[in-house]
C-alpha positions as CSV (number, residue, x, y, z in Angstrom):
1,M,9.0,-5.8,-1.2
2,V,9.5,-2.4,0.4
3,E,9.9,-0.9,-3.1
4,Q,6.7,-2.5,-4.2
5,A,4.7,-1.3,-1.2
6,A,6.2,2.2,-1.8
7,L,5.0,2.2,-5.4
8,I,1.6,1.2,-4.3
9,Q,1.6,4.0,-1.7
10,A,2.8,6.5,-4.2
11,E,-0.1,5.5,-6.4
12,A,-2.4,5.9,-3.3
13,Q,-1.1,9.4,-2.6
14,A,-1.5,10.5,-6.3
15,H,-5.2,9.4,-6.2
16,G,-6.1,9.7,-2.6
17,D,-6.7,6.1,-2.4
18,A,-7.2,4.9,1.2
19,E,-7.5,1.2,0.2
20,A,-4.1,1.4,-1.5
21,A,-2.6,2.9,1.6
22,R,-4.0,0.0,3.7
23,L,-2.7,-2.5,1.2
24,A,0.8,-1.0,1.3
25,V,0.8,-1.1,5.0
26,L,-0.5,-4.7,5.1
27,R,2.2,-5.8,2.6
28,L,5.0,-4.2,4.4
29,L,3.9,-5.6,7.8
30,Q,3.5,-9.0,6.5
31,Q,7.2,-8.9,5.3
32,R,8.5,-7.0,8.3
33,P,6.3,-7.1,11.3
34,D,9.0,-5.5,13.5
35,M,8.8,-2.2,11.6
36,S,8.2,0.8,13.8
37,Q,5.6,3.4,12.8
38,R,8.5,5.7,11.9
39,E,10.1,3.1,9.6
40,L,6.7,2.4,8.0
41,S,6.2,6.1,7.5
42,E,9.6,6.5,5.9
43,A,9.2,3.4,3.7
44,L,5.9,4.5,2.4
45,G,6.6,8.2,2.2
46,L,3.7,9.1,4.5
47,S,3.7,11.5,7.3
48,L,4.0,9.8,10.8
49,G,0.4,11.0,11.6
50,K,-1.1,9.4,8.5
51,T,0.9,6.2,9.1
52,H,-0.4,6.2,12.7
53,Y,-4.0,6.7,11.4
54,V,-3.8,3.9,8.8
55,L,-2.1,1.5,11.2
56,H,-4.6,2.1,14.0
57,S,-7.5,1.6,11.6
58,L,-6.1,-1.8,10.7
59,L,-5.6,-2.5,14.5
60,D,-9.2,-1.4,15.3
61,R,-10.7,-3.5,12.5
62,G,-8.8,-6.6,13.8
63,L,-6.8,-6.9,10.7
64,V,-3.5,-6.5,12.5
65,K,-2.5,-7.2,16.1
66,A,0.3,-5.7,18.0
67,G,2.5,-7.5,20.4
68,N,5.1,-6.1,22.7
69,F,8.7,-7.3,22.6
70,R,11.9,-5.8,23.9
71,R,14.6,-4.4,21.7
72,S,18.2,-4.0,22.8
73,G,18.6,-1.0,25.2
74,N,15.4,-1.8,27.2
75,K,13.1,-0.1,24.8
76,L,9.6,-1.5,24.2
77,A,8.7,-2.0,20.7
78,Y,5.8,-3.7,18.8
79,A,5.6,-6.6,16.3
80,Y,2.5,-6.0,14.0
81,V,1.2,-9.4,12.9
82,L,-1.6,-9.8,10.3
83,T,-4.5,-11.7,11.6
84,P,-6.3,-14.4,9.5
85,S,-8.9,-11.7,8.6
86,G,-6.0,-9.3,7.9
87,L,-4.5,-11.8,5.4
88,R,-8.0,-12.2,3.7
89,E,-8.3,-8.4,3.6
90,K,-4.8,-8.1,2.0
91,L,-5.8,-10.5,-0.7
92,R,-9.1,-8.7,-1.4
93,L,-7.4,-5.4,-1.5
94,T,-4.7,-6.8,-3.9
95,R,-7.3,-8.2,-6.2
96,A,-9.2,-5.0,-6.2
97,F,-6.1,-2.9,-6.8
98,L,-4.9,-5.2,-9.6
99,Q,-8.3,-5.0,-11.3
100,R,-8.3,-1.2,-11.1
101,K,-4.7,-1.0,-12.5
102,E,-5.4,-3.4,-15.3
103,A,-8.6,-1.4,-16.4
104,E,-6.5,1.9,-16.2
105,F,-3.7,0.1,-18.3
106,E,-6.2,-1.0,-21.0
107,Q,-7.7,2.5,-21.1
108,L,-4.2,4.0,-21.4
109,Q,-3.4,1.6,-24.2
110,R,-6.5,2.7,-26.1
111,T,-5.6,6.4,-25.6
112,I,-2.1,5.8,-26.9
113,T,-3.4,3.9,-29.9
114,A,-5.9,6.8,-30.7
115,L,-3.2,9.5,-30.3
116,K,-0.8,7.5,-32.6
117,N,-3.5,7.2,-35.2
118,E,-4.1,11.0,-35.0
119,L,-0.4,11.6,-35.5
120,V,-0.3,9.4,-38.5
121,D,-3.5,11.0,-40.0
122,S,-2.2,14.4,-39.5
123,N,1.0,13.6,-41.4
124,R,-0.9,12.6,-44.5
């Protein structure tokens, strides 16, 4: 799951896609609610500041809630839990991301076919 979220995040970075960044964070937090911001940042290949920004936008919108718990060594940490609206938003973002990628894939297939045809025509 971490690898899949990282792939989505890599796509988000390549295209400046804020929705893909939110989707990647939501997917990771659903799997591992105890991840720290630093761990999220590393898993997604984002700066800590960008991770903080995305996470707090999800918290502000009520899509994720943070609860304190104690880790060993008396350090406070957070568990980030997707709210029901967060789960719905994750589904919406997943559908939109999938539709966009399927359309891009179909366009890429058409481009590949056209390029192959050009090569065949130029060899005649």
